[in-house]
Residue frames as qw, qx, qy, qz and C-alpha x, y, z in Angstrom:
[[0.135, -0.983, 0.113, 0.046, 96.01, 90.21, 94.91],
 [0.705, -0.442, 0.416, 0.367, 99.30, 88.29, 94.92],
 [0.686, 0.401, 0.386, 0.469, 99.80, 88.38, 91.11],
 [0.152, 0.945, 0.081, 0.280, 99.75, 92.19, 91.18],
 [0.495, -0.811, 0.298, 0.097, 102.41, 92.20, 93.88],
 [0.780, -0.105, 0.471, 0.398, 104.58, 89.82, 91.86],
 [0.525, 0.594, 0.368, 0.486, 104.19, 91.73, 88.59],
 [0.304, -0.573, -0.174, 0.741, 104.22, 95.16, 90.30],
 [0.041, 0.093, -0.404, -0.909, 102.58, 96.74, 87.24],
 [0.661, 0.228, 0.135, -0.702, 99.10, 97.12, 85.85],
 [0.041, 0.157, -0.955, -0.248, 97.96, 93.70, 84.69],
 [0.775, -0.060, -0.147, -0.611, 94.97, 91.57, 83.77],
 [0.147, -0.257, 0.932, -0.208, 94.77, 88.40, 85.78],
 [0.754, 0.017, -0.294, -0.587, 92.57, 85.48, 84.78],
 [0.687, -0.011, -0.724, 0.052, 91.83, 81.94, 85.85],
 [0.685, -0.654, -0.304, 0.107, 92.66, 81.47, 89.50],
 [0.258, -0.927, 0.201, 0.184, 95.41, 84.07, 89.28],
 [0.738, -0.221, 0.484, 0.415, 97.86, 82.05, 87.23],
 [0.515, 0.525, 0.424, 0.528, 97.33, 83.88, 83.92],
 [0.222, -0.780, -0.099, 0.576, 98.94, 87.32, 84.07],
 [0.530, 0.533, 0.316, 0.579, 99.21, 89.79, 81.20],
 [0.301, -0.425, -0.143, 0.842, 100.94, 93.11, 81.88],
 [0.278, 0.877, 0.377, 0.102, 99.29, 96.29, 80.66],
 [0.533, 0.140, 0.018, 0.834, 101.79, 98.77, 79.27],
 [0.175, -0.871, -0.258, -0.381, 100.96, 101.88, 81.26],
 [0.501, 0.054, -0.433, 0.747, 103.01, 104.17, 83.48],
 [0.280, -0.661, -0.200, -0.667, 100.10, 106.22, 84.84],
 [0.356, -0.174, -0.690, 0.606, 100.21, 107.19, 88.49],
 [0.291, -0.572, -0.192, -0.743, 97.39, 108.79, 90.45],
 [0.066, -0.192, 0.709, -0.675, 96.46, 109.27, 94.10],
 [0.568, -0.429, -0.585, -0.387, 93.65, 107.47, 95.89],
 [0.335, -0.471, 0.477, -0.662, 92.36, 107.68, 99.43],
 [0.557, -0.109, -0.823, -0.001, 92.15, 104.45, 101.43],
 [0.422, -0.405, 0.350, -0.732, 89.83, 104.32, 104.43],
 [0.499, -0.087, -0.862, 0.015, 89.42, 101.24, 106.61],
 [0.569, -0.572, 0.009, -0.590, 86.70, 101.11, 109.24],
 [0.424, -0.450, 0.704, -0.350, 86.96, 99.18, 112.51],
 [0.809, 0.085, 0.522, -0.258, 84.86, 96.26, 111.29],
 [0.036, -0.358, 0.791, 0.495, 86.14, 93.87, 108.67],
 [0.804, 0.227, -0.124, -0.535, 84.37, 91.61, 106.20],
 [0.676, -0.199, 0.709, 0.029, 84.65, 87.83, 106.36],
 [0.218, 0.416, -0.649, -0.599, 85.89, 86.80, 102.91],
 [0.011, 0.124, 0.985, 0.119, 84.22, 83.34, 103.05],
 [0.200, 0.588, 0.648, -0.441, 80.90, 84.93, 104.10],
 [0.226, 0.612, -0.170, -0.739, 81.25, 87.56, 101.35],
 [0.159, 0.225, -0.822, -0.498, 81.64, 84.85, 98.71],
 [0.078, 0.344, 0.927, -0.125, 78.69, 82.85, 100.06],
 [0.214, 0.679, 0.373, -0.595, 76.55, 86.00, 99.96],
 [0.131, 0.512, -0.466, -0.710, 77.92, 86.94, 96.51],
 [0.023, 0.029, 0.947, 0.320, 76.78, 83.59, 95.06],
 [0.128, 0.571, 0.774, -0.241, 73.22, 84.41, 96.11],
 [0.154, 0.746, 0.083, -0.643, 73.29, 87.79, 94.33],
 [0.704, 0.651, 0.221, 0.180, 73.44, 88.82, 90.67],
 [0.583, -0.497, 0.130, 0.629, 77.14, 89.74, 90.55],
 [0.252, 0.907, -0.119, -0.316, 78.51, 92.73, 88.71],
 [0.809, 0.054, 0.359, 0.461, 80.87, 92.04, 85.82],
 [0.036, 0.840, -0.144, -0.522, 82.81, 95.19, 84.81],
 [0.789, 0.605, 0.038, 0.101, 83.95, 95.40, 81.19],
 [0.681, -0.512, 0.233, 0.468, 87.70, 94.85, 81.53],
 [0.571, 0.377, 0.366, 0.631, 88.42, 95.88, 77.93],
 [0.008, -0.899, -0.200, -0.391, 86.97, 99.34, 78.63],
 [0.578, -0.802, 0.078, 0.127, 88.91, 99.61, 81.90],
 [0.755, -0.126, 0.291, 0.573, 92.15, 98.65, 80.17],
 [0.378, 0.618, 0.299, 0.621, 91.63, 101.36, 77.55],
 [0.270, -0.934, -0.110, -0.208, 90.91, 103.92, 80.27],
 [0.718, -0.565, 0.179, 0.365, 94.21, 102.99, 81.93],
 [0.660, 0.163, 0.345, 0.647, 96.16, 103.27, 78.71],
 [0.173, 0.696, 0.278, 0.639, 94.58, 106.67, 77.89],
 [0.316, -0.110, -0.496, 0.802, 94.94, 107.78, 81.54],
 [0.311, -0.419, -0.292, -0.802, 91.32, 108.91, 81.74],
 [0.028, 0.002, -0.799, 0.601, 90.40, 108.89, 85.44],
 [0.531, 0.128, 0.243, -0.802, 86.73, 109.98, 85.10],
 [0.740, 0.217, -0.461, -0.439, 86.10, 107.31, 82.46],
 [0.401, 0.206, -0.862, 0.230, 88.03, 104.72, 84.48],
 [0.109, -0.002, 0.735, -0.669, 86.17, 105.25, 87.75],
 [0.620, 0.164, 0.116, -0.758, 82.74, 105.32, 86.16],
 [0.783, 0.243, -0.466, -0.332, 83.33, 101.92, 84.55],
 [0.288, 0.266, -0.868, 0.305, 85.06, 100.06, 87.34],
 [0.736, -0.405, -0.046, -0.541, 83.31, 98.01, 89.98],
 [0.033, -0.327, 0.897, -0.294, 83.79, 95.41, 92.68],
 [0.594, -0.174, -0.667, -0.416, 81.57, 92.35, 92.38],
 [0.491, -0.259, -0.751, 0.358, 81.90, 91.63, 96.12],
 [0.016, -0.165, 0.239, -0.957, 80.83, 95.11, 97.25],
 [0.603, -0.320, -0.235, -0.692, 77.07, 94.41, 97.36],
 [0.799, -0.232, -0.551, 0.062, 77.70, 91.25, 99.39],
 [0.443, 0.014, -0.469, 0.763, 80.03, 93.08, 101.78],
 [0.225, -0.265, 0.061, -0.936, 77.49, 95.90, 102.21],
 [0.739, -0.331, -0.404, -0.425, 74.85, 93.32, 103.03],
 [0.771, -0.194, -0.514, 0.322, 77.12, 91.74, 105.67],
 [0.421, -0.341, -0.278, 0.793, 78.50, 95.01, 107.09],
 [0.146, 0.852, 0.469, 0.182, 75.95, 97.81, 106.62],
 [0.329, -0.821, 0.020, 0.466, 78.38, 100.35, 108.13],
 [0.505, -0.065, 0.496, 0.703, 80.32, 100.18, 104.84],
 [0.199, 0.707, 0.532, 0.421, 77.51, 102.03, 103.09],
 [0.267, -0.940, -0.152, 0.147, 77.83, 104.83, 105.66],
 [0.537, -0.476, 0.339, 0.609, 81.58, 104.96, 105.06],
 [0.422, 0.333, 0.580, 0.612, 80.98, 105.16, 101.30],
 [0.000, -0.887, -0.404, -0.224, 78.55, 108.04, 101.83],
 [0.444, -0.808, 0.035, 0.386, 81.04, 109.80, 104.13],
 [0.508, -0.223, 0.469, 0.688, 83.66, 109.63, 101.38],
 [0.287, 0.549, 0.605, 0.501, 81.25, 110.64, 98.61],
 [0.150, -0.921, -0.302, 0.196, 80.47, 113.80, 100.59],
 [0.322, -0.673, 0.311, 0.589, 83.92, 115.00, 99.44],
 [0.617, 0.675, -0.137, -0.382, 83.00, 114.50, 95.77],
 [0.140, -0.454, 0.863, 0.174, 84.96, 111.29, 95.50],
 [0.819, 0.110, -0.426, -0.369, 84.11, 108.24, 93.45],
 [0.395, -0.471, 0.709, -0.346, 84.19, 105.42, 96.01],
 [0.861, 0.111, -0.431, -0.245, 84.54, 101.67, 95.72],
 [0.793, -0.507, 0.331, -0.071, 85.49, 98.86, 98.08],
 [0.223, 0.618, -0.746, -0.110, 88.87, 97.17, 97.65],
 [0.194, 0.180, -0.963, 0.040, 89.10, 93.39, 97.32],
 [0.429, -0.433, -0.784, -0.117, 86.72, 91.55, 99.62],
 [0.320, -0.819, -0.121, -0.460, 86.62, 94.56, 101.96],
 [0.024, -0.829, -0.537, 0.153, 86.39, 96.39, 104.22],
 [0.283, -0.431, 0.136, 0.846, 88.78, 99.08, 103.00],
 [0.441, 0.808, 0.388, -0.040, 87.20, 101.64, 100.72],
 [0.478, -0.124, 0.268, 0.827, 89.10, 103.63, 98.10],
 [0.221, 0.864, 0.314, -0.326, 88.23, 107.10, 96.90],
 [0.529, 0.200, 0.388, 0.727, 89.20, 108.68, 93.59],
 [0.081, 0.940, 0.330, -0.001, 89.07, 112.40, 92.87],
 [0.298, 0.836, -0.192, 0.418, 91.03, 115.62, 92.83],
 [0.556, 0.127, -0.550, 0.610, 94.10, 115.88, 95.03],
 [0.163, -0.332, 0.260, -0.892, 92.41, 118.72, 96.94],
 [0.766, -0.282, -0.142, -0.560, 89.30, 116.65, 97.66],
 [0.840, -0.022, -0.514, 0.174, 91.39, 113.65, 98.68],
 [0.348, 0.218, -0.500, 0.762, 93.39, 115.76, 101.12],
 [0.407, -0.320, 0.157, -0.841, 90.28, 117.35, 102.65],
 [0.872, -0.189, -0.308, -0.331, 88.62, 113.95, 102.98],
 [0.699, 0.095, -0.576, 0.413, 91.75, 112.50, 104.59],
 [0.056, 0.295, -0.422, 0.855, 91.85, 115.30, 107.15],
 [0.582, -0.247, 0.096, -0.769, 88.18, 114.98, 108.11],
 [0.896, -0.066, -0.353, -0.261, 87.75, 111.20, 107.91],
 [0.510, 0.254, -0.674, 0.469, 90.83, 110.59, 110.07],
 [0.289, -0.304, 0.431, -0.799, 88.72, 111.93, 112.94],
 [0.800, -0.043, 0.122, -0.587, 86.24, 109.09, 112.50],
 [0.971, 0.182, -0.146, -0.062, 88.07, 106.05, 111.07],
 [0.738, -0.568, 0.278, 0.236, 91.19, 104.22, 112.33],
 [0.565, -0.145, 0.516, 0.628, 93.04, 104.05, 108.99],
 [0.411, 0.873, 0.233, -0.118, 92.92, 106.90, 106.48],
 [0.465, -0.490, 0.433, 0.597, 95.76, 107.37, 104.00],
 [0.581, 0.752, -0.106, -0.293, 96.43, 108.78, 100.55],
 [0.657, -0.254, 0.608, 0.365, 98.55, 106.45, 98.43],
 [0.333, 0.591, -0.416, -0.606, 99.71, 106.50, 94.82],
 [0.856, 0.215, 0.466, -0.065, 98.52, 103.84, 92.38],
 [0.678, 0.729, -0.098, -0.003, 100.74, 102.90, 89.50]]
């Protein structure tokens, strides 16, 4: 996560975070962040991840979706390799994902968890924020980009 904070732009990061290539893109879009009470232990998530068949999103496709600013294409091709491990460790995350999907959002976990992010129309994000704030301690719409 640190390389993205240093670059402060869209980028592809490789290796152990030392190889950073900026992606020329000025696209901005809103997402909904929802964090439940319970967190995910990052070391436990990685131990669990090693025992699973991890997801490997096609980063070339995702980069093109960013450049062409195609949100539906972008969200259907992105993924988080640690999400299955986190869901195994904290089953309540699946319920949170379902709660967010009820608002017609595409939902994915951030980083090693437990915050979930939802992508969709501004109207759906705002309705989800209003309703989910009644159930979860942190619910906020932020702008990516």
